[in-house]
N, C-alpha and C positions, 0 to 999 in steps of 0.2 A: 616566195614572198608575195609575188603578184597574184598567185592563186588564192593565198590566204586573205589578201586584201579584198579580192573579188568575192570570196566566200563570205567575208564579214559584211560586205555591202549587200549581198543577196539575202543573208540572214536578217540584217536590219530591215531591209525592205519587206520581207515576208512577215516578220514579226510585227512590224509597224502596221501592215495591212490587217493582220489578225486582231491587233489591239484596237484598231478603229472600229472593227465590226463586232467585237465581243460584247460591249454593253447591250446592244440590241438583242443578241442571243440570250444573254444572261437575264435581262429583264423579263423576257418571255418565260424563261425557266422558273424564276421566282414567282411570277404572276400565276403560273399554273400550279404552284404549290408542290413542285417536284413530282408531279404525277406523270407516269409514263403514258403519254397520249400516243396512240398508234398513228394518228394522223399527223403528228409533228414530232418525230424523233429528234430531240434537241441535240443529243450528243453526236449524232450523225452529221448534223449541220456543222458543228465545229470541225469535224474531221474533213468534211468537204471544203470548208473554208481554208483549212491548211493546204489542201491539195491545190485549191484555186490560187492561193498566194504564191506557191512555188511555180505554178504554171505561168503566172504573170511575170515573175522574175525571169523565168527562162525565155519568155517572149521578148522581154526588154533586152536581155543579153544577146539574143540572136539578131535583134534589130541593130544593135550597136556594132557587133562584130560577127557577121554571118559566117565568115570563113574559119576564124580561130576559136569561136566560142564552143562549138560542139565537142572539140577535143578536150577543152578545159572541163566542160561539164561531165564528159565520160570519165575523165581521170578522177574527178571528185566522187562519182558514183562508185568507181572501182575501189577507192580508198575508204569507202564507207562514211565519207564526211557528212553526207546528208542525213545519215542516221543520227549523228551527234546533233546536227542542226535541228532535226525534228524533235528530238528529246529536249533540247534546250528551249525550243519554242513552246513545247507542251508544258514544260516545267514552269515557264514564266506565265503562261496563260492559266495554268492550274492555280498558281499563287493568286492571280487576280480574281479568278472565279471564287476561290475559297474566301478571300477577303470580302468580296461583295456579298456572298451568302452569309458570312458571319454578321455583317452589318445589317442585313435584312432579315436575319433569323427571327427576331421577336415578332415582326409583322407576319412572317410566314407561319409561326407557331399560333398566332391569334387566328389567322384564317383557317388553319387546320382544326383548331379548337371549335370554331363556329361550325365547321363541317361535322365534327363529332357530336355536338349538341343537336344539330338538325337530325342526324341519323338516330340519336337516342330518342328524340321526340316521335319520330316515325315508328320506331320499334315499340314504344309505350302505347301508342294509339292502337296497335294491333294486338300486342302480347300483354298489355298492362294488367288486365284482370287476372290472367293466369299467373303472371309474375308475382302479384300480391299473395296469391295462395302459396306459391313457392316459398316466399319469405316467411310466411306464417308457419308453414310446415317445418322449415329449418329452425326457426326460433323455438318451436315447441320441442324439437329434438334437443336443443340446447338446454331448455328448462328441465327436461327429464334427466339429462346427463348431469346437470348441475345439482339437482336434487340428490342424486346418488353420490356425487363427489363430496357434497357437504353433509352427508348423513351422520357424521360424527364418529363413526367406527373406524378401526384400523382396517384398511383394505387389504385383502388377500392378493397374492401375485396375480391370480386370475382377474380380479377386479381392476388391478393396476393396468394390466394389459388391455382389458376391454375398454376402460375409460380412455386410455391413450389412443387406441384405434378409433373409437367413436368420435373423439374430439377432432382427429384428423379428417374423418369422414364429413363432419359438419363444415370444417374449413374448406375442404375440397368442393363440397356442394356449393358453397358461396362463390368459389372460383368459377364453377360451371355457370352459375347465374350471371356473374359479372361479364364473362366472355360472351355468353349467348345474347344478353340484352345490349351489348356494345357492338354487335354485328360480327363477332368472331365465332360463327357456329361450328367451324371445324375444330377450333381450339377448345370449345365447350365439350364437343364429343370426345376429344382426346382426354380431357380432365375427367369426364364421366368414367372412362376406362379405369383410371386410378381409383375413383370412388367405388366402382364395382369391386376392385381388388380388396379394398378396405372392408366393404360389407361382407365379402366372402371370409375374410380373416376373422371378423367379429363373430360370425356364425360358427366357424370352425372352433374357435377358442371357447365359445359358450358350450358347444356340444361335448367338448373333450374334457378329460380329467384335469385337475389342477396342475399336474406335472407338465402338461403340454404348455401351459402358460408360463411356467417357470423356465422351460427350455426356450420358449420364444423370447422372453426377456433376456436370457443369457446369450442368445444368439447374436445380440448386438455387438458383443466383443469380437466375434468372428468377422462380422461385417466391418467393424472398426479397423481391424488389422488389414483387411483387404484394401480399405480406403487409404490407409497409411502407406501401404506398399506402392500403390499407384501414385500417390503424391510424391513419395521419395524418388520414384523413377523419373518424374517429370519436373521436379522442383527447380532444377537448374535452368531448364528451357523456359519455365514460367517466371524466372528471376524471383523466386520465393525462397525463404530460408527453410531448408529441410528440418525435420524433427531431429533433435539431438539423440545421442546414444541412450540416455536414460529414458527418454520418452518412448523410444522404439522398444527398448527392453521391457518396459512396463506393459506396453500394449501386447507384446508377444507373450509375456508371462500370463496376462489375463486370458488371452485366447487359449493358451495351453492348459490352463486350469479349467476352462470351460469344457474343452475336449476331454480332459481327464475325468471330469465329473459326469458328463452326459454321454460320452462315447464318441468314437471316431467319425461317425456319420454326421456329426455336427459340422465337420469341415465342408460338407457338400451343400449345394444349393437347397434351400428350405430344409436344412438339416434338423431343425427343431421339430419338424412334423413327422419324422421317420417312424416313430412308434405307432402312428395312425395307419401306416401302410406296411405291415409286416411282410417281409420277403421281397420288397421292391428295392432295386439298386439306386433309383433316383425318384425324387418327388417333384412334380411340376405343378404349376398353377392350375392346369386342367384337372389334376387329381384333387386339389383343394376345392376347386369350384364344384366338382362332382360330389364331394363329400358334404358340401354345404347345401346341396340341392338346388344350385343356381346355374346349372349347365345350360339351361334353356336360353340364357342371355348371351351365350357365346357369339351369335351373329353380330350383336351390337358391340360386343367386346372387340371383335375383329375389325369392325368399322372404325372404332376408336384407335385401334392399333395402326390402321392405315394413315390416320392423321398424326401419328407420332413418328413413324418411321419414314425412310426416304425411298420407299418402293415406287415402282412406276404406276401402280394402281392409285396411289395417293395423288400423283400428278393429274390423272384423269378426273379424280373426284374434286380437284381444285379448279376445274373449268366450269364456267357457267355459260349457257347459250341464251340467257334471258336478258341480255343487254339491250339498250335502246336501239342500237343499230343492227341487232339480230345476228351478230357473229360471235363465235366462241371467244371468251376472254379468260385470262388467268386472274384469279383472285389474289390480290397483293395486299389487301388491307381489310378494313371493316366494310361490311356490305349487308344490305337488307335481303339480298338474294340467298335464301337458305331456310330450311325448315328446322326450327329449334324445338318444336313441340315434343317430339319423341325423346330427345336428349334430356330436356328439362323435366318432363314427367318421369322419365327413367331415373333421374337424379333424386327426385322426391321419393320414389319407391326405394332406392338404395339407402337413403337416410332412414326411412322407416324400418327397413330390414336390419340395419345396424342398431337402431334404437331399441327395437323389439328384442334383439339378442342381448343387448346390454341389460335391459330391464329384467329379462328372464334370468340372466346370470346373477344379478343382484338378489332377486327374490328367492333364488335357490339357496342363498346364504343367509338372508334376513327377510323378515316379514314387515319390518318397519316401513311405514309409508306406502305399503303395498297397494292400497286402494287408490291413492293419488296417482301412482305410477300407471296403474291399469286404466284409469279414466283418461289419463293423458295419452296413452297408446291408442285407445279407441277413438279419441278425438283426432289424432294424427291419421288414423286409418280413414276417417271420414274425409279429411283433406285430400288424401290420395284418390279416393273415388270421385269426389266432385271436381277436383282439378283436372282429372282426365277429360271431362266434358269441356272445361274451360280451354284447355290446350287444344282440344279438337276444334272448337268454335273459332279460336284464334287462327289455327292453321287454315281453316276454310277461307277466312278473310284474307290471309296472306296469299293464298293460292289465287283468289279472285283478283288480287292486285298484281298478279304476275310475278310474285317473288320466288315461286317454284311451281313446277308443273305436275309432279307425281301425285297420285291419289293417296288417300289415307291407308289403303291396304297394299300399296305398291312397295 
């Protein structure tokens, strides 16, 4: 009983000391906008504060009972009592920290929003003219796609597949732009990777016979069944309602009918494309890329892959040594430090490739509005050529500002 009373007293003293010091620590954390400043590791401060608090309690106990206190202290250590104490103190302080952050969150959000706007203005000053060309190029791609979609004729399976993939390409290009101009150049590069996949797809579907597009559209049933199986497997852990027997049976039936109609290879990855690669046991994106004539873009594709996956190379690419204090830093948010020229111009080219394949596919089936479509394609091609210079000029200015150090041919 005496030990428990002593323990309670020590805990109260330690927690009281921590409580009195927490507002200072917390106000600094909020004021800095939750930024991980290397020169002021705030969470380490709280950890050191806890250790200091228990040191103070220990010294007080030794001063009051120098002979008997060490044995009591050791017994508490052996019983693991201080682990419970530390957890209790941490829980109480975490509640206080959370409450204070919730209360100050609107002010924090306003400060962060001001930072975002300042960064956006800096980005526009350097990349703005090239960005305008990007938007015009993407909108022209939209107008050409919309012209075909509203042509008034019943679209063939091939045109349905082409229009769907082209629309996704336009949306993905917009995502590339938003990320790039917001200071997330790695995210923009990652999304360009997806855009490249879509331009490859549109080119392959345009070159192939109608049956390939039919297979591609039907392949959605195979992918849907895979998605369903993964969801069913983890629904309980996710606390979600699993699909019922009727829904599972219908999905399985549709997948089985797809395989029965188009062949067992439809069960494989990229099964829709197997007729294009006679004799192969598997079809990869590398195969599709080669067939589309776009293999020369593979180095950029691999760069985008680094920014998607969790490999160690990606960690190296996420470092910048162009910080004000000259030491390497891990990029944890938006930043002007990065070259977006190649990614954004590459995205414009990918949109043009996808649009050109869409228009070609449409004109192979119909001559309606052919002149308008060809004029639009030529105008888009001009944007690609001229914007290359704009992105180059902007990159020179960004380099001069110290936003990156590599040369245009590095």
